[in-house]
C-alpha positions in Angstrom: 0.3 8.8 12.5 -0.6 12.1 14.7 -3.4 14.3 13.8 -2.7 18.1 14.9 0.5 19.3 16.7 3.5 17.4 17.1 4.0 17.1 20.4 7.9 16.3 20.4 8.6 19.7 19.8 9.0 20.1 15.8 9.2 23.3 14.8 5.9 24.1 12.5 6.4 23.3 9.3 9.2 21.1 9.7 9.5 18.2 7.5 8.7 15.0 9.6 8.3 11.5 8.3 5.2 9.5 8.9 5.4 5.1 8.5 2.5 4.1 7.0 1.3 0.6 6.0 0.6 0.6 2.3 -2.0 -2.0 2.5 -3.8 -1.1 5.4 -3.6 2.7 3.4 -5.1 1.4 0.3 -7.8 -1.1 2.1 -8.8 2.2 4.0 -8.9 4.1 0.4 -10.8 1.7 -1.3 -14.2 1.6 1.4 -14.7 5.4 0.2 -14.2 5.5 -3.4 -17.5 3.9 -3.8 -18.8 7.0 -2.7 -16.6 9.3 -4.8 -18.8 11.4 -7.3 -17.1 11.2 -11.1 -18.3 11.9 -14.5 -18.4 9.2 -17.3 -15.2 10.5 -18.4 -13.3 10.2 -15.4 -14.6 6.4 -15.1 -11.8 5.3 -16.8 -9.0 6.7 -14.4 -11.4 5.9 -11.3 -11.1 2.5 -12.5 -7.5 2.5 -12.5 -6.9 3.8 -9.1 -9.2 1.0 -7.9 -7.2 -1.4 -9.4 -4.1 0.1 -8.1 -5.0 0.0 -4.7 -6.6 -3.6 -4.8 -3.5 -4.6 -6.1 -1.5 -2.5 -3.1 -4.0 -4.1 -0.8 -3.9 -7.5 -1.4 0.2 -7.2 -1.2 0.6 -7.8 -5.0 2.7 -4.5 -5.5 6.0 -3.8 -4.1 6.3 -0.1 -3.0 10.0 1.1 -3.2 10.8 4.4 -1.4 11.0 7.7 -3.8 14.4 8.7 -5.0 15.5 12.0 -4.4 15.4 14.1 -7.7 18.1 15.8 -9.0 17.6 19.8 -8.9 17.4 21.2 -12.4 20.3 23.5 -13.6 19.0 27.1 -13.1 17.9 28.8 -16.4 20.5 31.4 -17.0 23.4 28.7 -16.1 25.7 27.9 -19.1 25.2 24.6 -20.7 28.1 22.2 -19.8 30.6 21.5 -22.3 31.6 18.2 -23.8 
């Protein structure tokens, strides 16, 4: 991972790929969770986020790449016929 300007001469705003070890990333995020302020109403979501990060960090979750989503048809496009 690289901070700041990409040294490879990539155009500003150009998409780039960053490879991240999910177990290391989850373990890194877990160290900050105790300091995250949250309300009583948010406690369930906080606990769930902690549970997911702990599962990822311990290798109990298999992460798969996201599948590209098909574009939705334009609103004014005719409906498909059968």
